[in-house]
RODO-99090 format. One line per field, with one value per atom (N, C-alpha, C): residue number from 1; atom name; z, x, y. Coordinates in pm, whole numbers, plus 50000, padded with zeros to 5 digits. Atoms other than C-alpha are relative to their C-alpha. Layout:
REM residues N
seq <- c(NUM	...)
atom <- c(CA	...)
z <- c(Z	...)
x <- c(X	...)
y <- c(Y	...)
END
This chain:
REM residues 221
seq <- c(1	1	1	2	2	2	3	3	3	4	4	4	5	5	5	6	6	6	7	7	7	8	8	8	9	9	9	10	10	10	11	11	11	12	12	12	13	13	13	14	14	14	15	15	15	16	16	16	17	17	17	18	18	18	19	19	19	20	20	20	21	21	21	22	22	22	23	23	23	24	24	24	25	25	25	26	26	26	27	27	27	28	28	28	29	29	29	30	30	30	31	31	31	32	32	32	33	33	33	34	34	34	35	35	35	36	36	36	37	37	37	38	38	38	39	39	39	40	40	40	41	41	41	42	42	42	43	43	43	44	44	44	45	45	45	46	46	46	47	47	47	48	48	48	49	49	49	50	50	50	51	51	51	52	52	52	53	53	53	54	54	54	55	55	55	56	56	56	57	57	57	58	58	58	59	59	59	60	60	60	61	61	61	62	62	62	63	63	63	64	64	64	65	65	65	66	66	66	67	67	67	68	68	68	69	69	69	70	70	70	71	71	71	72	72	72	73	73	73	74	74	74	75	75	75	76	76	76	77	77	77	78	78	78	79	79	79	80	80	80	81	81	81	82	82	82	83	83	83	84	84	84	85	85	85	86	86	86	87	87	87	88	88	88	89	89	89	90	90	90	91	91	91	92	92	92	93	93	93	94	94	94	95	95	95	96	96	96	97	97	97	98	98	98	99	99	99	100	100	100	101	101	101	102	102	102	103	103	103	104	104	104	105	105	105	106	106	106	107	107	107	108	108	108	109	109	109	110	110	110	111	111	111	112	112	112	113	113	113	114	114	114	115	115	115	116	116	116	117	117	117	118	118	118	119	119	119	120	120	120	121	121	121	122	122	122	123	123	123	124	124	124	125	125	125	126	126	126	127	127	127	128	128	128	129	129	129	130	130	130	131	131	131	132	132	132	133	133	133	134	134	134	135	135	135	136	136	136	137	137	137	138	138	138	139	139	139	140	140	140	141	141	141	142	142	142	143	143	143	144	144	144	145	145	145	146	146	146	147	147	147	148	148	148	149	149	149	150	150	150	151	151	151	152	152	152	153	153	153	154	154	154	155	155	155	156	156	156	157	157	157	158	158	158	159	159	159	160	160	160	161	161	161	162	162	162	163	163	163	164	164	164	165	165	165	166	166	166	167	167	167	168	168	168	169	169	169	170	170	170	171	171	171	172	172	172	173	173	173	174	174	174	175	175	175	176	176	176	177	177	177	178	178	178	179	179	179	180	180	180	181	181	181	182	182	182	183	183	183	184	184	184	185	185	185	186	186	186	187	187	187	188	188	188	189	189	189	190	190	190	191	191	191	192	192	192	193	193	193	194	194	194	195	195	195	196	196	196	197	197	197	198	198	198	199	199	199	200	200	200	201	201	201	202	202	202	203	203	203	204	204	204	205	205	205	206	206	206	207	207	207	208	208	208	209	209	209	210	210	210	211	211	211	212	212	212	213	213	213	214	214	214	215	215	215	216	216	216	217	217	217	218	218	218	219	219	219	220	220	220	221	221	221)
atom <- c(N	CA	C	N	CA	C	N	CA	C	N	CA	C	N	CA	C	N	CA	C	N	CA	C	N	CA	C	N	CA	C	N	CA	C	N	CA	C	N	CA	C	N	CA	C	N	CA	C	N	CA	C	N	CA	C	N	CA	C	N	CA	C	N	CA	C	N	CA	C	N	CA	C	N	CA	C	N	CA	C	N	CA	C	N	CA	C	N	CA	C	N	CA	C	N	CA	C	N	CA	C	N	CA	C	N	CA	C	N	CA	C	N	CA	C	N	CA	C	N	CA	C	N	CA	C	N	CA	C	N	CA	C	N	CA	C	N	CA	C	N	CA	C	N	CA	C	N	CA	C	N	CA	C	N	CA	C	N	CA	C	N	CA	C	N	CA	C	N	CA	C	N	CA	C	N	CA	C	N	CA	C	N	CA	C	N	CA	C	N	CA	C	N	CA	C	N	CA	C	N	CA	C	N	CA	C	N	CA	C	N	CA	C	N	CA	C	N	CA	C	N	CA	C	N	CA	C	N	CA	C	N	CA	C	N	CA	C	N	CA	C	N	CA	C	N	CA	C	N	CA	C	N	CA	C	N	CA	C	N	CA	C	N	CA	C	N	CA	C	N	CA	C	N	CA	C	N	CA	C	N	CA	C	N	CA	C	N	CA	C	N	CA	C	N	CA	C	N	CA	C	N	CA	C	N	CA	C	N	CA	C	N	CA	C	N	CA	C	N	CA	C	N	CA	C	N	CA	C	N	CA	C	N	CA	C	N	CA	C	N	CA	C	N	CA	C	N	CA	C	N	CA	C	N	CA	C	N	CA	C	N	CA	C	N	CA	C	N	CA	C	N	CA	C	N	CA	C	N	CA	C	N	CA	C	N	CA	C	N	CA	C	N	CA	C	N	CA	C	N	CA	C	N	CA	C	N	CA	C	N	CA	C	N	CA	C	N	CA	C	N	CA	C	N	CA	C	N	CA	C	N	CA	C	N	CA	C	N	CA	C	N	CA	C	N	CA	C	N	CA	C	N	CA	C	N	CA	C	N	CA	C	N	CA	C	N	CA	C	N	CA	C	N	CA	C	N	CA	C	N	CA	C	N	CA	C	N	CA	C	N	CA	C	N	CA	C	N	CA	C	N	CA	C	N	CA	C	N	CA	C	N	CA	C	N	CA	C	N	CA	C	N	CA	C	N	CA	C	N	CA	C	N	CA	C	N	CA	C	N	CA	C	N	CA	C	N	CA	C	N	CA	C	N	CA	C	N	CA	C	N	CA	C	N	CA	C	N	CA	C	N	CA	C	N	CA	C	N	CA	C	N	CA	C	N	CA	C	N	CA	C	N	CA	C	N	CA	C	N	CA	C	N	CA	C	N	CA	C	N	CA	C	N	CA	C	N	CA	C	N	CA	C	N	CA	C	N	CA	C	N	CA	C	N	CA	C	N	CA	C	N	CA	C	N	CA	C	N	CA	C	N	CA	C	N	CA	C	N	CA	C	N	CA	C	N	CA	C	N	CA	C	N	CA	C	N	CA	C	N	CA	C	N	CA	C	N	CA	C	N	CA	C	N	CA	C	N	CA	C	N	CA	C	N	CA	C	N	CA	C	N	CA	C	N	CA	C	N	CA	C	N	CA	C	N	CA	C	N	CA	C	N	CA	C	N	CA	C	N	CA	C	N	CA	C	N	CA	C	N	CA	C	N	CA	C	N	CA	C	N	CA	C	N	CA	C	N	CA	C	N	CA	C)
z <- c(49877	95409	50119	49878	95754	50106	49898	96016	50132	49865	96389	50060	49945	96531	50150	49855	96907	50054	49962	97027	50085	49910	97324	49979	50029	97202	49877	50108	96992	49883	50108	96795	49914	50073	96701	49921	50067	96619	49876	50114	96392	49884	50105	96202	49932	50057	96156	49919	50073	96052	49865	50127	95786	49903	50085	95656	49942	50044	95640	49905	50088	95484	49861	50132	95204	49925	50065	95138	49961	50042	95086	50109	49889	95429	50064	49912	95636	50143	49867	95992	50107	49881	96314	50117	49890	96619	50135	49863	96979	50093	49907	97269	50124	49882	97527	49958	50032	97539	49986	50007	97610	49872	50127	97313	49884	50107	97093	49994	49997	97204	49952	50045	97128	49852	50137	96783	49902	50086	96644	49891	50102	96454	49869	50131	96084	49962	50030	96112	49922	50075	95862	50060	49939	96066	50124	49878	96416	50018	49959	96493	50148	49856	96869	50076	49904	97113	50130	49875	97441	50122	49884	97674	49998	50002	97709	50141	49867	97997	50087	49919	98106	50018	49988	98047	49915	50077	97920	49861	50136	97544	49979	50012	97588	50044	49958	97775	49891	50113	97487	49891	50104	97246	50035	49959	97446	49987	50015	97454	49853	50143	97082	49941	50058	97010	50039	49966	97194	49920	50069	96989	49849	50142	96644	49949	50065	96399	49925	50068	96281	50020	49983	96212	50088	49906	96479	49987	49998	96447	50122	49884	96773	49957	50018	96759	50137	49862	97087	50021	49962	97258	50078	49926	97447	49904	50099	97272	50050	49951	97490	49929	50061	97355	50069	49925	97632	49961	50039	97532	49862	50134	97169	50006	49987	97266	50059	49939	97491	49901	50097	97217	49894	50105	96953	50056	49940	97189	50035	49969	97281	49876	50122	96916	49898	50099	96737	49872	50128	96368	49967	50018	96378	50118	49885	96631	49952	50043	96550	50118	49891	96785	49950	50035	96773	50023	50118	96598	49880	50117	96280	49875	50125	95936	49922	50072	95717	49899	50104	95436	50062	49933	95680	50050	49949	95841	49887	50111	95507	49940	50053	95389	50092	49905	95706	49992	50013	95671	49874	50125	95310	50016	49982	95412	50084	49914	95690	49924	50070	95468	49887	50102	95191	50062	49932	95439	50037	49962	95557	49879	50120	95204	49950	50044	95117	50090	49906	95432	49983	50017	95370	49877	50120	95022	50022	49975	95158	50092	49899	95434	49975	50028	95260	50022	49973	95385	49874	50117	95130	49998	50008	95000	50039	49971	95088	50147	49861	95409	50087	49900	95724	50076	49925	95887	50140	49860	96267	50065	49953	96384	49910	50083	96269	49943	50039	96195	49876	50119	95854	50006	49990	95851	49865	50131	95517	50015	49976	95565	49881	50119	95206	49986	50011	95211	50131	49867	95579	50046	49966	95651	50093	49908	95938	50006	49992	95933	50105	49904	96195	49946	50063	96046	49877	50124	95723	50015	49977	95885	50032	49975	95871	50143	49862	96210	50002	49988	96307	50108	49907	96466	49994	50002	96570	49930	50067	96399	50087	49910	96706	50008	49995	96731	49872	50127	96361	49989	50004	96391	50084	49912	96683	49935	50058	96509	49877	50122	96177	50031	49959	96352	50046	49955	96521	49884	50112	96201	49907	50085	96010	50054	49936	96257	50057	49947	96300	50044	49945	96520	50079	49926	96667	50117	49888	97002	49962	50030	96953	50132	49871	97239	50015	49971	97408	49937	50053	97303	49850	50144	96936	49965	50025	96949	50031	49963	97127	49898	50101	96874	49873	50124	96581	50014	49986	96724	50050	49939	96937	49966	50042	96791	50106	49894	97112	50059	49935	97274	50152	49856	97621	50054	49953	97838	50060	49940	97947	49941	50065	97703	50034	49976	97852	50040	49957	98019	49884	50118	97700	49911	50082	97513	50057	49938	97762	49977	50023	97719	49858	50138	97340	49968	50015	97357	50052	49945	97577	49906	50095	97323	49881	50113	97041	50039	49956	97241	50020	49978	97325	49868	50128	96969	49909	50094	96790	50077	49921	96983	49925	50064	96911	49941	50051	96804	50084	49923	96902	50036	49957	97064	50139	49876	97336	50068	49921	97615	50024	49971	97638	50124	49872	98004	50006	49985	98069	49871	50128	97699	49916	50088	97487	49961	50048	97269	49873	50119	96995	49939	50071	96729	49931	50058	96646	49876	50120	96339	50039)
x <- c(49923	01610	49905	50081	01470	50064	49952	01506	49931	50055	01460	50002	50015	01330	49972	50013	01383	49969	50048	01177	49875	50113	00939	49889	50102	00751	49921	50078	00469	49980	50018	00416	50124	49873	00784	50022	49980	00798	49912	50091	00494	50048	49953	00637	50124	49878	00976	49968	50037	00816	49939	50060	00613	50107	49891	00922	50083	49917	01128	49925	50082	00843	49991	50007	00812	50132	49869	01186	50029	49987	01134	50042	49957	01233	49881	50096	01045	50039	49969	01020	49941	50043	01001	50021	49992	00924	50014	49984	01033	50003	50006	00948	50082	49920	01170	50131	49871	01531	49995	50008	01445	49929	50067	01206	50099	49901	01489	50094	49908	01720	49934	50073	01450	49963	50046	01371	50111	49894	01712	50041	49957	01775	49927	50057	01720	50001	49996	01755	50128	49885	01984	50055	49962	01996	49916	50073	01899	50006	50009	01779	49964	50010	01821	49989	50013	01685	50067	49931	01879	49909	50087	01593	49887	50100	01407	49948	50060	01172	50057	49956	01332	50151	49855	01705	50058	49937	01946	50037	49969	01995	50145	49859	02372	50023	49988	02331	49944	50052	02116	50108	49897	02391	50117	49886	02667	49966	50041	02469	49991	50007	02397	50138	49866	02765	50069	49946	02850	49930	50079	02584	50005	50020	02592	50081	49934	02772	49900	50101	02440	50028	49975	02487	49894	50089	02338	50020	49999	02249	49922	50067	02169	49924	50080	01888	49947	50031	01850	50001	49996	01797	50126	49876	02126	50103	49919	02340	50135	49869	02648	50111	49885	02993	50028	49974	03031	49906	50097	02712	50033	49963	02823	50120	49880	03163	49964	50040	03004	49927	50076	02766	50088	49911	03036	50097	49909	03273	49929	50077	02996	49970	50015	02979	49901	50092	02735	50075	49941	02801	49978	50026	02654	49917	50069	02500	49928	50080	02215	49923	50070	02063	49863	50136	01686	49982	50071	01512	50093	49917	01665	49916	50071	01561	49991	50025	01417	50111	49900	01666	50135	49874	01959	49999	50010	01836	50018	49991	01793	50141	49864	02135	50098	49911	02304	49979	50027	02132	50067	49936	02251	50151	49855	02608	50045	49964	02617	49985	50024	02469	50101	49895	02721	50128	49879	03005	49985	50024	02848	50013	49992	02809	50143	49860	03166	50082	49925	03302	49962	50043	03093	50066	49934	03240	50146	49857	03593	50027	49976	03544	49921	50077	03337	50086	49920	03452	50020	49977	03607	49903	50092	03379	50067	49946	03417	49996	50004	03438	50105	49907	03604	50058	49934	03859	50034	49970	03880	50048	49946	04115	49953	50046	03967	49860	50139	03629	49995	50026	03516	49856	50132	03220	49966	50042	03045	49861	50126	02776	49906	50085	02651	49931	50057	02597	49935	50053	02489	50052	49938	02736	50119	49887	02979	50059	49935	03235	50110	49891	03478	50089	49907	03784	49936	50061	03584	49867	50128	03278	49891	50110	02946	49948	50049	02813	49859	50139	02449	49993	50016	02399	49856	50130	02077	50011	50001	01973	50070	49939	02078	50150	49856	02416	50068	49941	02478	50008	49999	02384	50114	49893	02621	50136	49871	02904	50032	49972	02867	50020	49976	02845	50144	49862	03177	50097	49911	03327	50015	49993	03241	50097	49908	03462	50119	49897	03728	50124	49884	04014	49967	50045	03810	49911	50092	03634	49862	50138	03256	49924	50066	03047	49879	50122	02768	49879	50113	02531	49984	50007	02620	49948	50047	02569	49851	50142	02234	49913	50076	02121	49986	50003	02211	49910	50070	02055	49857	50133	01761	49933	50062	01701	49988	50003	01760	50139	49873	02060	49985	50023	01902	50061	49916	02112	49923	50079	01824	50027	49971	01940	50140	49860	02289	50021	49984	02239	49976	50023	02097	50123	49879	02404	50108	49899	02635	49971	50037	02441	50040	49972	02475	50150	49855	02843	50056	49958	02889	49967	50038	02702	50094	49906	02929	50134	49871	03241	49991	50016	03100	49989	50021	02998	50123	49890	03300	50132	49878	03598	50119	49885	03905	49970	50037	03710	50069	49927	03931	49910	50097	03645	50039	49945	03781	49899	50079	03601	50083	49935	03693	49932	50063	03627	49946	50063	03385	49951	50040	03309	49919	50071	03218	50086	49931	03384	50078	49917	03643	50028	49967	03685	50134	49866	04051	50012	49973	04205	50038)
y <- c(49983	63355	50001	50003	63279	50087	49908	63552	49970	50011	63494	50139	49866	63821	49988	50010	63844	50140	49866	64141	49983	50019	64163	50103	49900	64474	49952	50061	64329	50095	49904	64650	50012	49992	64679	49871	50128	64309	49987	50010	64331	50087	49910	64629	49943	50058	64461	49875	50122	64132	50035	49958	64315	50050	49948	64497	49886	50111	64179	49907	50083	63985	50058	49935	64240	49989	50014	64199	49855	50139	63824	49903	50087	63688	49931	50067	63434	50035	49949	63569	49910	50071	63368	50094	49903	63584	49929	50049	63526	50122	49888	63756	49982	50030	63591	49934	50059	63477	49850	50146	63114	49955	50032	63114	50009	49983	63242	49881	50113	62962	49872	50118	62706	50006	49984	62848	50036	49949	62943	49902	50095	62620	50026	49973	62682	50147	49857	63059	50034	49951	63231	50129	49872	63555	50020	49965	63669	50151	49860	64022	49999	50021	64054	50131	49891	64311	49956	50036	64325	50006	49986	64423	49900	50107	64094	49974	50012	64004	49889	50113	63676	49993	50002	63726	50112	49895	63987	49950	50040	63982	49961	50038	63964	49856	50140	63635	49907	50077	63508	49989	49998	63612	49910	50084	63443	49851	50140	63117	49962	50027	63141	49979	50010	63190	49870	50132	62868	49891	50102	62689	50011	49980	62841	50119	49887	63069	50087	49921	63216	50149	49857	63590	50066	49930	63816	50150	49854	64183	50046	49944	64358	50125	49878	64615	50038	49967	64798	50150	49859	65131	50034	49975	65090	50060	49931	65348	50049	49956	65398	49925	50067	65316	49868	50123	65059	49888	50101	64879	49943	50046	64864	49905	50084	64723	49865	50126	64461	49911	50078	64353	49939	50051	64319	49897	50098	64140	49871	50122	63897	49919	50078	63795	50053	49943	64025	50035	49964	64081	50147	49857	64431	50047	49941	64669	50126	49887	64908	50057	49932	65165	50046	49960	65213	50150	50053	65375	49988	50026	65234	50026	49976	65359	49869	50125	65084	49971	50023	65132	49962	50031	65123	49856	50137	64800	49899	50094	64624	49998	49994	64745	49927	50070	64618	49850	50143	64282	49945	50044	64254	49988	50000	64340	49881	50114	64079	49869	50125	63808	49980	50014	63881	49946	50049	63828	49852	50139	63504	49908	50084	63367	49988	50003	63460	49907	50084	63292	49854	50139	62978	49939	50050	62946	49970	50019	62972	49882	50103	62712	49872	50122	62442	49877	50119	62100	49916	50084	61862	49883	50112	61586	49869	50133	61220	49966	50043	61016	50071	49948	61152	49882	50108	60921	50048	49970	60924	49872	50126	60651	49888	50112	60317	50020	49974	60481	50089	49919	60611	50049	49939	60852	50061	49951	60907	50061	49933	61168	49988	50005	61160	49865	50135	60783	49955	50032	60791	49864	50128	60512	50024	49996	60457	49860	50130	60176	50003	50020	60044	49890	50095	59875	49937	50046	59849	49930	50069	59689	50101	49905	59880	49987	49995	59988	50059	49953	60037	50108	49890	60377	50051	49936	60544	50136	49870	60867	50105	49902	61068	49981	50028	60897	50048	49960	60959	50152	49854	61328	50057	49951	61381	49974	50037	61197	50084	49923	61380	50148	49861	61717	50017	49995	61644	49979	50030	61503	50121	49881	61823	50104	49906	62011	49925	50088	61744	50078	49932	61858	50125	49881	62146	49958	50022	62159	50053	49962	62168	50006	49980	62305	49909	50074	62114	50069	49926	62391	49980	50019	62351	49861	50136	61976	49987	50008	62016	50073	49927	62275	49919	50078	62050	49878	50128	61735	50018	49985	61854	50133	49875	62200	50106	49901	62392	50016	49975	62557	50004	50005	62532	49872	50110	62302	49882	50107	62075	49863	50129	61803	49949	50031	61787	49854	50140	61447	49904	50083	61300	49998	49992	61421	49910	50085	61250	49852	50139	60925	49957	50038	60926	50005	50001	61020	49868	50128	60713	49884	50103	60501	49996	49996	60617	49938	50055	60534	49849	50144	60192	49924	50068	60103	50011	49974	60254	49998	50017	60117	50059	49937	60326	50136	49868	60636	50108	49898	60934	50119	49899	61127	50048	49944	61356	50092	49905	61541	50125	49872	61909	50055	49971	61978	50143	49870	62261	50062	49942	62309	49903	50091	62008	49881	50119	61744	50031	49983	61706	49864	50122	61437	50018	49989	61388	49911	50080	61227	49857)
END
């Protein structure tokens, strides 16, 4: 399991990384919110402090939630009921107030990961090609056809299309697409995303790819 540890106190981060490492986790550390958004791809769990030097941890969490369903456990000194409510409403899977006992932290991590594995088993997409209008998308064979004719897509175009196809009928945020394709939830790639969306619409005439204003895109049936 890979854990992204977002903590600006180097001493606390080192102690937590050692604890998690002994439990079998691979730990990636980030001391700033922007670093966390650039390193979250591939993480199985995020441990998030709220008091970061460049941005509030709740803003990091809100951006992560637009980009990814990765489980997030907040670990912070903010212990008021209001802070807990804000953190959970922003999308945290659990909220722990520092200092946290080692056994409690590991138990909470286990509980969150069990819920994630159970939910993943219940929502696994069916195998086989996805049909979107005249377009068939076969992720396993890495093949896209239009009216039965194979189409040449770039790696980036294929990644964007298959990410949308995996969530067919649902709106997918710009942040989620950028995280999947470029490995960052920071919005600096937004113009690149618009370019490749335009390329897909141009190459795959009739593809029911909709813009969800102010949010992202949706691939219909």
